[in-house]
PAZAPA-4460 file (N, C-alpha, C; in steps of 0.05 Angstrom, whole numbers, plus 32768, in hexadecimal, padded with zeros to 4 digits):
% residues 191
    n_x    n_y    n_z   ca_x   ca_y   ca_z    c_x    c_y    c_z   seq   type   mol
   8C0A   7CAE   7AA9   8C1D   7CC4   7AA9   8C35   7CBD   7A96     1      X     A
   8C3C   7CD1   7A87   8C53   7CCE   7A74   8C6D   7CCF   7A84     2      X     A
   8C81   7CC1   7A79   8C9C   7CC3   7A84   8CA9   7CDC   7A78     3      X     A
   8CB5   7CED   7A89   8CC3   7D05   7A81   8CE1   7D00   7A80     4      X     A
   8CEC   7D03   7A68   8D09   7CFD   7A63   8D16   7D17   7A5A     5      X     A
   8D27   7D22   7A6B   8D35   7D3B   7A64   8D51   7D35   7A5C     6      X     A
   8D58   7D3D   7A44   8D74   7D3B   7A3A   8D82   7D55   7A3E     7      X     A
   8D99   7D54   7A4A   8DA8   7D6D   7A4F   8DBA   7D73   7A37     8      X     A
   8DBC   7D8D   7A31   8DCC   7D97   7A1B   8DCC   7DB5   7A1B     9      X     A
   8DDA   7DC0   7A09   8DDB   7DDD   7A05   8DCE   7DE4   79EB    10      X     A
   8DBD   7DF9   79EA   8DB1   7E01   79D0   8DC7   7E0E   79BF    11      X     A
   8DC2   7E0E   79A5   8DD5   7E1B   7992   8DE3   7E06   7981    12      X     A
   8DE5   7E0C   7968   8DF2   7DFA   7955   8E0E   7DF3   795B    13      X     A
   8E1D   7E05   7968   8E39   7E00   796D   8E3D   7DEA   7982    14      X     A
   8E28   7DE4   7992   8E2A   7DCF   79A6   8E1C   7DB5   799F    15      X     A
   8E0F   7DB5   7988   8DFD   7D9F   7981   8E0A   7D83   7983    16      X     A
   8E23   7D81   797B   8E30   7D66   797B   8E46   7D65   7990    17      X     A
   8E45   7D76   79A5   8E59   7D76   79BA   8E54   7D60   79CE    18      X     A
   8E68   7D5A   79DE   8E66   7D46   79F3   8E50   7D4D   7A07    19      X     A
   8E4E   7D67   7A0C   8E3A   7D71   7A20   8E1E   7D6C   7A16    20      X     A
   8E19   7D67   79FD   8DFF   7D64   79F2   8DF7   7D47   79ED    21      X     A
   8E04   7D34   79F9   8DFC   7D18   79F5   8DE0   7D13   79FF    22      X     A
   8DD7   7D22   7A13   8DBB   7D1F   7A1C   8DA8   7D24   7A06    23      X     A
   8DAC   7D39   79F7   8D9B   7D3F   79E0   8D9D   7D2A   79CA    24      X     A
   8DB6   7D21   79C5   8DBB   7D0D   79B1   8DAC   7CF3   79B8    25      X     A
   8DAC   7CEC   79D2   8D9E   7CD4   79DB   8D7F   7CD7   79D6    26      X     A
   8D75   7CF0   79DB   8D59   7CF4   79D5   8D53   7CF0   79B7    27      X     A
   8D65   7CF9   79A6   8D62   7CF4   7989   8D5E   7CD6   7984    28      X     A
   8D6F   7CC6   7990   8D6E   7CA9   798D   8D53   7C9E   7998    29      X     A
   8D4B   7CA7   79AF   8D32   7C9E   79BB   8D1A   7CA6   79AA    30      X     A
   8D1B   7CBE   79A0   8D04   7CC8   798F   8D02   7CB9   7975    31      X     A
   8D18   7CAD   796C   8D17   7C9D   7952   8D07   7C83   7956    32      X     A
   8D00   7C7D   796E   8CF2   7C63   7974   8CD4   7C66   7976    33      X     A
   8CCA   7C7F   7973   8CAD   7C83   7975   8CA5   7C99   7961    34      X     A
   8C8B   7C9E   7960   8C81   7CB3   794F   8C7C   7CCC   7960    35      X     A
   8C92   7CDA   7966   8C90   7CF1   7977   8C83   7D08   7968    36      X     A
   8C73   7D17   7977   8C66   7D2E   796C   8C7A   7D44   7966    37      X     A
   8C70   7D59   795A   8C81   7D70   7954   8C8D   7D7C   796D    38      X     A
   8CA4   7D88   7969   8CB1   7D96   797F   8CA0   7DAE   7986    39      X     A
   8C9B   7DB2   79A0   8C8D   7DCA   79A9   8C9B   7DD5   79C2    40      X     A
   8C97   7DEE   79C5   8CA3   7DFC   79DC   8C91   7DF8   79F4    41      X     A
   8C9E   7DF1   7A0A   8C90   7DEE   7A24   8CA1   7DFC   7A39    42      X     A
   8C9B   7E15   7A3F   8CAB   7E24   7A51   8CC7   7E27   7A46    43      X     A
   8CDC   7E22   7A57   8CF7   7E25   7A4E   8D03   7E0B   7A41    44      X     A
   8CF2   7DFB   7A34   8CFB   7DE3   7A27   8CEC   7DDE   7A0D    45      X     A
   8CF7   7DCC   79FD   8CE9   7DC2   79E5   8CE3   7DA5   79EB    46      X     A
   8CC9   7D9E   79E6   8CC0   7D83   79ED   8CB4   7D75   79D5    47      X     A
   8CB4   7D5B   79D6   8CA6   7D4A   79C3   8C99   7D33   79D3    48      X     A
   8C82   7D2A   79C9   8C74   7D14   79D6   8C6D   7CFE   79C3    49      X     A
   8C6E   7CE5   79CE   8C67   7CCE   79BE   8C62   7CB6   79D1    50      X     A
   8C5D   7CA0   79C5   8C5C   7C86   79D3   8C72   7C75   79C6    51      X     A
   8C82   7C69   79D7   8C97   7C57   79CE   8C93   7C3C   79DC    52      X     A
   8C8F   7C27   79CC   8C89   7C0C   79D7   8C72   7C0D   79EA    53      X     A
   8C5E   7C1E   79E6   8C47   7C1F   79F7   8C4A   7C31   7A0F    54      X     A
   8C60   7C3F   7A12   8C65   7C50   7A29   8C65   7C6D   7A20    55      X     A
   8C55   7C7E   7A2D   8C54   7C9B   7A26   8C6E   7CA8   7A30    56      X     A
   8C7B   7CB7   7A1D   8C94   7CC4   7A23   8C93   7CE1   7A1B    57      X     A
   8C9D   7CF2   7A2C   8CA1   7D0F   7A25   8CBF   7D13   7A25    58      X     A
   8CCB   7D1B   7A0F   8CE7   7D22   7A0E   8CE9   7D41   7A10    59      X     A
   8CFE   7D4A   7A1E   8D01   7D66   7A22   8D1E   7D6E   7A1F    60      X     A
   8D22   7D85   7A11   8D3D   7D91   7A0E   8D3B   7DAD   7A19    61      X     A
   8D47   7DB2   7A31   8D47   7DCD   7A3C   8D54   7DE0   7A28    62      X     A
   8D49   7DF8   7A25   8D54   7E0B   7A13   8D64   7E21   7A21    63      X     A
   8D68   7E1C   7A3B   8D7B   7E2D   7A4A   8D96   7E20   7A46    64      X     A
   8DAB   7E2E   7A4F   8DC5   7E20   7A4F   8DC6   7E0C   7A65    65      X     A
   8DD8   7DF9   7A63   8DDA   7DE2   7A75   8DD8   7DEA   7A92    66      X     A
   8DE6   7DFF   7A9B   8DE8   7E04   7AB7   8DCE   7E10   7AC3    67      X     A
   8DB9   7E14   7AB3   8D9F   7E1C   7ABE   8D89   7E0A   7AB4    68      X     A
   8D8F   7DF1   7AAF   8D7C   7DDD   7AA6   8D65   7DD8   7ABA    69      X     A
   8D6A   7DDE   7AD3   8D56   7DDA   7AE8   8D3C   7DE9   7AE3    70      X     A
   8D3E   7E00   7AD6   8D25   7E0F   7AD0   8D12   7DFF   7AC0    71      X     A
   8D1D   7DF2   7AAB   8D0C   7DE1   7A9A   8D02   7DC8   7AA9    72      X     A
   8D13   7DBC   7AB9   8D0B   7DA4   7AC7   8CF4   7DA9   7ADA    73      X     A
   8CF5   7DBF   7AE9   8CDF   7DC6   7AFC   8CC6   7DCB   7AEC    74      X     A
   8CC8   7DDB   7AD8   8CB0   7DE2   7AC8   8CA3   7DC9   7ABC    75      X     A
   8CB3   7DB7   7AB1   8CA8   7D9F   7AA3   8C9D   7D8B   7AB7    76      X     A
   8CAB   7D87   7ACE   8CA1   7D75   7AE2   8C86   7D7D   7AEC    77      X     A
   8C82   7D97   7AF0   8C68   7DA2   7AF9   8C53   7D9E   7AE3    78      X     A
   8C5B   7DA6   7ACB   8C48   7DA5   7AB4   8C3D   7D89   7AAF    79      X     A
   8C4F   7D75   7AB0   8C47   7D59   7AAB   8C41   7D49   7AC4    80      X     A
   8C43   7D55   7ADB   8C3C   7D47   7AF4   8C4F   7D30   7AFA    81      X     A
   8C68   7D33   7AF4   8C7C   7D1E   7AF8   8C8A   7D22   7B12    82      X     A
   8C88   7D0F   7B25   8C97   7D12   7B3E   8CB5   7D11   7B38    83      X     A
   8CC5   7D1E   7B49   8CE2   7D1F   7B46   8CEE   7D04   7B42    84      X     A
   8CE5   7CF0   7B52   8CF1   7CD6   7B51   8CEC   7CC7   7B36    85      X     A
   8CD8   7CD1   7B27   8CD2   7CC4   7B0D   8CDF   7CD3   7AF5    86      X     A
   8CEB   7CEA   7AFA   8CF8   7CF9   7AE5   8D12   7CEB   7ADC    87      X     A
   8D16   7CEA   7AC2   8D2E   7CDE   7AB6   8D3E   7CF5   7AA8    88      X     A
   8D58   7CF7   7AB0   8D69   7D0B   7AA5   8D81   7CFD   7A98    89      X     A
   8D86   7D04   7A7E   8D9D   7CF8   7A6F   8DB3   7D0D   7A6D    90      X     A
   8DCB   7D06   7A73   8DE1   7D19   7A72   8DFC   7D0C   7A6D    91      X     A
   8E0F   7D1D   7A65   8E2B   7D14   7A61   8E38   7D11   7A7C    92      X     A
   8E4D   7CFF   7A7D   8E5C   7CFB   7A96   8E79   7CF6   7A8F    93      X     A
   8E8A   7D08   7A97   8EA7   7D06   7A91   8EB5   7CF1   7AA2    94      X     A
   8EA8   7CE8   7AB7   8EB4   7CD4   7AC9   8EB0   7CB7   7ABE    95      X     A
   8EA1   7CB5   7AA9   8E9D   7C9A   7A9C   8EAB   7C9A   7A81    96      X     A
   8EB7   7C84   7A7A   8EC3   7C83   7A5F   8EAD   7C82   7A49    97      X     A
   8EB4   7C8B   7A32   8EA1   7C8A   7A1B   8E98   7C6D   7A18    98      X     A
   8E7E   7C6A   7A16   8E73   7C4F   7A12   8E66   7C45   7A2B    99      X     A
   8E6C   7C50   7A42   8E60   7C47   7A5B   8E47   7C58   7A61   100      X     A
   8E33   7C4B   7A6C   8E1B   7C58   7A74   8E17   7C50   7A92   101      X     A
   8E0E   7C63   7AA1   8E08   7C5D   7ABD   8DED   7C69   7AC5   102      X     A
   8DDC   7C58   7ACF   8DC2   7C61   7AD8   8DC3   7C63   7AF7   103      X     A
   8DB6   7C78   7B01   8DB4   7C7B   7B1E   8D9E   7C8E   7B25   104      X     A
   8D98   7C8E   7B3F   8D85   7CA1   7B4A   8D94   7CB1   7B60   105      X     A
   8D92   7CCB   7B5F   8D9D   7CDB   7B75   8DBC   7CDD   7B73   106      X     A
   8DC7   7CE6   7B89   8DE4   7CEA   7B8B   8DEC   7D05   7B82   107      X     A
   8E05   7D0B   7B84   8E10   7D25   7B7C   8E10   7D29   7B5E   108      X     A
   8E17   7D42   7B57   8E17   7D49   7B3A   8E32   7D44   7B2D   109      X     A
   8E47   7D3E   7B3D   8E62   7D39   7B33   8E6B   7D4E   7B1F   110      X     A
   8E64   7D67   7B25   8E6D   7D7E   7B15   8E5D   7D83   7AFC   111      X     A
   8E48   7D72   7AF7   8E37   7D76   7ADF   8E23   7D8C   7AE6   112      X     A
   8E27   7DA4   7ADA   8E18   7DBC   7AE1   8DFA   7DB9   7ADC   113      X     A
   8DF2   7DAB   7AC7   8DD6   7DA7   7AC1   8DC8   7D97   7AD6   114      X     A
   8DD5   7D82   7ADF   8DCA   7D71   7AF4   8DC8   7D80   7B0E   115      X     A
   8DDD   7D90   7B14   8DDC   7DA1   7B2C   8DC5   7DB5   7B2B   116      X     A
   8DC1   7DC1   7B14   8DAB   7DD4   7B11   8D90   7DC7   7B15   117      X     A
   8D8C   7DAF   7B0B   8D73   7DA0   7B0E   8D6F   7D99   7B2B   118      X     A
   8D84   7D8F   7B38   8D81   7D88   7B55   8D7B   7DA0   7B66   119      X     A
   8D87   7DB7   7B60   8D82   7DCF   7B6F   8D65   7DD9   7B6A   120      X     A
   8D5D   7DD8   7B51   8D42   7DE2   7B4A   8D2C   7DD1   7B55   121      X     A
   8D30   7DB6   7B55   8D1C   7DA4   7B60   8D1E   7DA1   7B7E   122      X     A
   8D34   7DAB   7B89   8D3A   7DA8   7BA6   8D3C   7D8B   7BAD   123      X     A
   8D47   7D7B   7B9A   8D49   7D5E   7B9F   8D5D   7D53   7B8A   124      X     A
   8D6C   7D3F   7B92   8D7D   7D31   7B80   8D71   7D16   7B78   125      X     A
   8D58   7D11   7B7F   8D4C   7CF7   7B7E   8D40   7CF1   7B62   126      X     A
   8D4C   7CFB   7B4D   8D42   7CF4   7B32   8D55   7CDF   7B25   127      X     A
   8D4B   7CD1   7B11   8D5B   7CBD   7B04   8D6D   7CCA   7AEF   128      X     A
   8D85   7CBE   7AEC   8D98   7CC9   7AD9   8DA3   7CB3   7AC7   129      X     A
   8DA5   7CBA   7AAE   8DB3   7CA9   7A9A   8DCC   7CB8   7A93   130      X     A
   8DE3   7CAF   7A9F   8DFD   7CBC   7A9C   8E0B   7CAE   7A84   131      X     A
   8E12   7CBE   7A70   8E1F   7CB4   7A58   8E3C   7CBC   7A59   132      X     A
   8E4E   7CA9   7A5A   8E6B   7CAF   7A5B   8E75   7CBC   7A42   133      X     A
   8E84   7CD2   7A47   8E91   7CE0   7A30   8EB0   7CE1   7A35   134      X     A
   8EB9   7CD4   7A49   8ED6   7CD3   7A51   8EDF   7CEE   7A5C   135      X     A
   8EF7   7CEE   7A66   8F02   7D06   7A73   8F19   7D11   7A62   136      X     A
   8F1C   7D2B   7A60   8F33   7D36   7A51   8F4D   7D30   7A60   137      X     A
   8F63   7D2E   7A51   8F7D   7D29   7A5E   8F84   7D3F   7A72   138      X     A
   8F7C   7D58   7A6D   8F83   7D6E   7A7E   8F69   7D79   7A8A   139      X     A
   8F67   7D77   7AA5   8F4F   7D80   7AB3   8F48   7D9E   7AAD   140      X     A
   8F5D   7DAE   7AA8   8F58   7DCA   7AA3   8F4A   7DCF   7A89   141      X     A
   8F48   7DBB   7A78   8F3A   7DBE   7A5E   8F1E   7DB3   7A5E   142      X     A
   8F12   7DAE   7A76   8EF9   7DA0   7A78   8EE2   7DAF   7A68   143      X     A
   8EE0   7DC9   7A6B   8ECA   7DD8   7A5E   8ECD   7DD5   7A40   144      X     A
   8EE5   7DDA   7A35   8EE8   7DD8   7A18   8EE3   7DBB   7A0F   145      X     A
   8EEB   7DA8   7A1F   8EE8   7D8C   7A18   8ECB   7D85   7A14   146      X     A
   8EBA   7D8B   7A28   8E9E   7D83   7A26   8E8E   7D93   7A12   147      X     A
   8E97   7DAC   7A0C   8E89   7DBC   79F8   8E92   7DB7   79DB   148      X     A
   8EA6   7DA6   79D8   8EB0   7D9F   79BD   8EA5   7D84   79B5   149      X     A
   8EA7   7D7E   799B   8E9D   7D65   7990   8EAE   7D4D   7995   150      X     A
   8EA4   7D37   798E   8EB2   7D1E   7991   8EC7   7D1A   797B   151      X     A
   8EDC   7D0B   7981   8EF0   7D05   796C   8EE4   7CF3   7958   152      X     A
   8EEF   7CF0   7940   8EE5   7CDD   792C   8EE3   7CC1   7937   153      X     A
   8EF7   7CB8   7946   8EF6   7C9D   7951   8EDF   7C9A   7965   154      X     A
   8EDB   7CAF   7976   8EC5   7CAE   7989   8EAA   7CAE   797B   155      X     A
   8EA8   7CBD   7965   8E8E   7CBE   7956   8E87   7CA3   794B   156      X     A
   8E9B   7C92   7945   8E95   7C77   793B   8E86   7C67   7950   157      X     A
   8E8B   7C6C   7969   8E7E   7C5D   797F   8E65   7C6A   7989   158      X     A
   8E62   7C83   7983   8E4C   7C93   7990   8E30   7C89   798A   159      X     A
   8E2B   7C80   7972   8E10   7C76   796B   8E08   7C5F   797C   160      X     A
   8E1A   7C4C   7981   8E14   7C35   7991   8E10   7C3D   79AF   161      X     A
   8E20   7C50   79B8   8E1D   7C5A   79D3   8E02   7C67   79D7   162      X     A
   8DFA   7C78   79C4   8DE0   7C86   79C7   8DC9   7C72   79C5   163      X     A
   8DCB   7C5E   79B4   8DB7   7C4A   79B2   8DB3   7C3B   79CC   164      X     A
   8DCA   7C34   79D9   8DC9   7C26   79F3   8DBD   7C38   7A08   165      X     A
   8DC4   7C52   7A07   8DB8   7C65   7A1B   8D9A   7C67   7A17   166      X     A
   8D90   7C68   79FE   8D74   7C69   79F9   8D66   7C4F   7A03   167      X     A
   8D74   7C38   79FF   8D6A   7C1F   7A0A   8D67   7C20   7A28   168      X     A
   8D7B   7C2D   7A35   8D7B   7C2F   7A52   8D63   7C41   7A5B   169      X     A
   8D5E   7C56   7A4D   8D47   7C67   7A54   8D2D   7C57   7A52   170      X     A
   8D2A   7C47   7A3D   8D12   7C37   7A3B   8D10   7C22   7A50   171      X     A
   8D27   7C17   7A59   8D27   7C04   7A6F   8D1E   7C11   7A89   172      X     A
   8D27   7C2A   7A8D   8D1D   7C39   7AA5   8CFF   7C3C   7AA4   173      X     A
   8CF5   7C44   7A8D   8CD8   7C49   7A8A   8CC8   7C2F   7A8E   174      X     A
   8CD2   7C1A   7A81   8CC4   7C00   7A80   8CC7   7BF0   7A9A   175      X     A
   8CE0   7BEE   7AA3   8CE7   7BDA   7AB8   8CEE   7BE6   7AD3   176      X     A
   8CF2   7C00   7AD4   8CFA   7C0D   7AED   8D18   7C0E   7AF1   177      X     A
   8D20   7C1D   7B05   8D3D   7C23   7B09   8D4E   7C0B   7B0F   178      X     A
   8D45   7BFB   7B21   8D56   7BE4   7B2A   8D5C   7BD1   7B13   179      X     A
   8D48   7BC9   7B04   8D4C   7BB7   7AEE   8D5D   7BC4   7AD8   180      X     A
   8D58   7BDD   7AD3   8D67   7BEB   7ABE   8D85   7BEE   7AC6   181      X     A
   8D8A   7BF4   7AE0   8DA6   7BF5   7AE9   8DB4   7BDB   7AE6   182      X     A
   8DA7   7BC5   7AED   8DB3   7BAB   7AEA   8DBB   7BA5   7ACD   183      X     A
   8DAB   7BAE   7ABB   8DB1   7BA9   7A9E   8DC5   7BBC   7A93   184      X     A
   8DC4   7BD6   7A9A   8DD4   7BEA   7A8B   8DEC   7BF5   7A9A   185      X     A
   8DEF   7BF0   7AB4   8E06   7BFB   7AC2   8E1F   7BEA   7ABF   186      X     A
   8E1E   7BD5   7AB1   8E36   7BC6   7AAA   8E41   7BCE   7A8F   187      X     A
   8E5A   7BC9   7A8B   8E66   7BD0   7A71   8E57   7BC2   7A5B   188      X     A
   8E55   7BCE   7A43   8E45   7BC2   7A2D   8E4E   7BA6   7A25   189      X     A
   8E67   7BA0   7A29   8E71   7B85   7A20   8E71   7B70   7A36   190      X     A
   8E68   7B78   7A4F   8E68   7B64   7A65   8E56   7B4D   7A5F   191      X     A
***
């Protein structure tokens, strides 16, 4: 059975490099590590398939907006026969500083509408998450604009390394399982 890795993001060029689309950016990094097939439409998502380091991977980018990502997750989990507990979802997290990654299974959505949609659609929170820190805006009232806008030039300098580490974390989940991957990636990168 292939590992299903769903990156959260919003379709449309205006969101391509936004904080909210780091899930899709991480998939770009992951896909650079294998010979992924052409993008094809699978229900409400675009998918690509390949083998990375001997592990079969399906990457998916829901083509709905973030807050209804659950439609794609349910369709894809059924299509590929992936149990909820084996599903990997990559998303932005404003509660983590830029550069931090946190792996976990289950728990609340912490306001992340895509995660909430997936949990509601699957009727379970028991999927694995790769949370990529994008930091929090100084003013809570500006949250929507903050996550839908791009990174600052200084943040962009760090972003490549962050996305590379997040892709490493995804492969650790696939290869070694959640506990081992959490031990390796839930600490700060310089620890």
